[in-house]
N, C-alpha and C positions, 0 to 999 in steps of 0.2 A: 616389304619386310626386312628389316636389319640382317647384316650378314655376320655381325661382329658377334664373339661369344658371350660379350657382356648383354648383348639383347636377348640372350637366353633367359633372364631371369627379369622380373618386373622392376622398374626403374623407380625410384623415390622421386618424389613430387619435383624438388628441386633440379635432381637430374635429368629428368623429363624436360623441363624448361629449358635447362642448358642445351641438351639437344638438339631442342625445338629451335634454338635460337642459332646455333651453328648451322643446321641443314639451311634455314632461311637465310643467313649471311652467305652461306656457301653456294647457295642457289643462285644471288643477284651476283656474286663476286666470280665465281669459277665460270659463268655464262658468258663472262667479258674477256676474263685472263685465265686460262686452265693452269697456268704456271704462279699464280700470284701465290707469295709464301704463306703456309699455314699457319704461321704466327699472325699475318694480316687478317686470317680469318676469325682466328681466336680473337685477336683484339677487339675487332669491330662487333664480337659477339658479345664483348665483355666479359670472358672468361678465360684462363690462362692455358698455355699450349698444352698443358698435362690432362686439362680437362678434356680439350680436343682429341688428344692422343687415347684416353680413356674410352671413348665413344667410337672413334675410328682410328685404328693402328696404323694408319697410311694415306696416302693422298688416294690412292685406288678405291681404298673402301669407304672413304669420304666421297667420291664421285659417284660411285654406284648408290650410296646411300641417296644423295641428293636426288639422283634420278627416280630411284623406287619410292622415297617419298611425293616427289612431283606427281607420279603416276598412283600412286596411292590416293591423293587428295583431290585429283581429278576425279578418277573413277567413284570413289565414295560420295561425291558430292552430287551424283546423278539422280539416285533415288529422293535425295532431299530436296534437292531443286524442282522435281516434278512431283512433290507429295505434298505441297502446301496448298492453299485455296485459290491462288493465282493460275492463270492458266499455264498448262503445261509446256507450251509453244515459247512461252516467255523463260518458262525454266530452259527448254531447249537451247534456245538463243543464248543464255548464260554460260550454259555449259560450253558451248560452243567458242564464249569469249575468253574461258578460262583456257578451252585446249590450245589458242592461241600464245597463252602464257607458258603452258609446257611444251610447245613446240620450238618455242625460242630457247627453252632451257633445253632441251635437247639438242637442237643446233648449236648450241654454245658449247655444249659438253662433246658433241659429236665423236672427234677422233680419240680425245681423252677416255670417253665411257668407253669404247670400242677396245683401247688398248687397256683397261681395268679390268673389263670382264670377258674380252675376247670376242671376235665378231661372231662367232657361232655360239654363243652363249644363247641359254634357254631363256634367259631374260628377255630376249626381246619377241620371242614368241609368246611367254607369260605377259608381256605388255599388251601385245595385240589382241590377247583373248579377252584381258581385263577391259580394255578400250572397248571391244565389239560388246561385251557384255554391257557396259556403262550404255554405249549407243543402245541396245535394245532394251533397256528399262526406259529411257528417255523417248525411243520411237514407239514403245507399247502406250505409256502414257499419251501422247501427241494422237497417236490412232485412235484410242479411246474417247478422246475429247472431238475427233473428225478435222484434228487440225492439219495433219498430212495424210498422204496418200496411202491406201489401205496396202497397196502392193510394195511398201519401202521396206528393204532388208539393210540390217545393221553393216553386214559385210559391204554392200554396195555404197553404202555412206561413207565406211570407212575409208574404201578406196577412193571416192571422189575428195574426200578431205585431205587425201595425203597428196593432193596436189599443191600443200603449201610447201614441201619439201621441194619443188621445182622453183619457188620464186627465191630470185637473187638476192642475195645479202645486200645491203645498202641502206641509208636511209628512211627509204618508204617501205621497207619490208612489214612491218607491223599493219600498217594502213593497207598496203595492198593484199595481205593474209586475209585481213578481216573483211574486205570486200571478197574474195575469194569465197570465203566460207559463209557470208551472207547470201550468196547466188546458189549455193549447195543448200541451205535452208530455204530459201524461197522457191528453189526447184522441189523439195519435197513438197510443198502445198499444193503445187499445181494438180488442179481437180479434185481436191481433198473436200 
């Protein structure tokens, strides 16, 4: 949910596309360098700096919007991934793969995000609630098909997945996080 006043009214299709491009580029760029000039983000998104400022009045608003967007995309994907014809467990594994991208974004924005919204912001509790809700949807679908243990609780799974924050930075971060989360998913299947 964007926090800018302009977000209170529906966007035209072109403005919506511009906003999405800005968020996509900003997620990619800011996670590598939170101090990158906003002009660079606008240029890479193919818009002018005025367009960026119309959507995001300052760097903090952009950082918060990027984070919220990543959370929304991840959580909104959960019912779609397990609602198709394929096995729910495959959808769950795909969601966990996407969680790695979310974790990379959060890790990259880390300090800048806490500075933008405050470390005691309700945003972090709201995010945790949304993630647990998404995990609940995924786990219920997997339980219904018998692919995970019946006693699995979304809060416990979230706690286990939180181990990704302990993985040290470095070139192996992505691969190590994926292995860690594969262990979590495989552990959910034990005795199913």
